[in-house]
N, C-alpha and C positions, 0 to 999 in steps of 0.2 A: 267440317266440322260444323254445324252450326252456331254464328259464332252472336247471338242473343244470348243474353240474360241467364235465361230458363237451359240453354244447349249446350254454354260453358259449365254451369255449375254443374247439368245430367255428367258432362265429359269427367268434370273433377271429380263426381263418386266413382266412376267406372274405374279413372287409372285409379283413386286409392284402393279400389277393391281389387283390380288386377295387382296391386302392389308393385305400381310402374311410377319411379321417379321421376318419369318426364311429365308429373303432376303439376312439379314448379315451373315447366314452359307455359301454364297456364295462367299465371299469373304474370303483373306489371314486372318492370324490371326493379321497378321501387316500392314495388305493392306491400303492405302489411299486415303481418297474423296475429290477432292480437287474443290474449284467453289466460285466464288463471295466473292473471295480474302481469305478465309478459306480453312485452310486443317485440316482434322480431319484425326486422325493414330490410326488404331487398330479397333478389332470389338466393343467396348463399345463404342468405341467416334460415330463409326460410326452407331451403336444399337440406341443410341440417338437421333442421326439426322434423322435415319428415324424413331422412334416414333411419333419423334415431327410432321413428314411433316404428316404420316399417320394421326394421333389424328387430324390434322388443317386441311389439303388442303383434303385428300380423294387422292390423286395422281391418276389419270388414263392416261397411256401415250400408246401414240399412234404410234406407228414406221410410218415415211412417206417414201415411198418406201422401197430398201432393205437395209439390213444392211451390210456396205462396209469394208470386212475382208482382213488382209495383214499379213499373221505369227500371232502373237501374239496380234495384234491391231486389234481392231473391234469399226469402229464407227456409230452411229444411231441417224438420223437427225427424232426428235420426237417434237408432238406436245400433250399437257401437260392440260389435262381439267380438272380445279379446281371444289372443290365444292363452287355453286355460281353461275356458269357459264363461269368465269372469264377461259382463253386460256392461258398459255404459248410453244411459241414455243423453243426449245433448241438442243444442238448438245451435246451429250455425247462419249465423248471415252472412252473404256475399254482398258486395257490389261491384259492378262490372262493369268496365269503361271500354271499349272498344275491342270487346271480344276479347277481353283477362279482365283478370283477378285485380280488384283493383287492393280491396280489404275485405280479410275475410275474420270475423269477428265469429267465436265461438264463446257456447256457454253449456258447463255440465249440468243436468237439472234435475232433481227428483222423480219420482214416479208415483 
């Protein structure tokens, strides 16, 4: 696996699209997942988030354009196709440290 920030983020999206709970292995043990007013701290809390999302919504994120990288930060504009045909537009901001995600902050946007 490519351990550069862009490589880690690319692998993150591949695992989410595959509904692979191994996506959590890409996060540092004390990582944070921030979005919609909630902060999930640590792999166990992040695992519970992804378990629920994958079981309920079956997300299929599609990156719009290129990943935007600056040092250890990577931003991705995405469209998320949910089960049932709904679509969510979002911006994900990743902080990557030592080949793992330190923090993922996500923002829902309107188109």
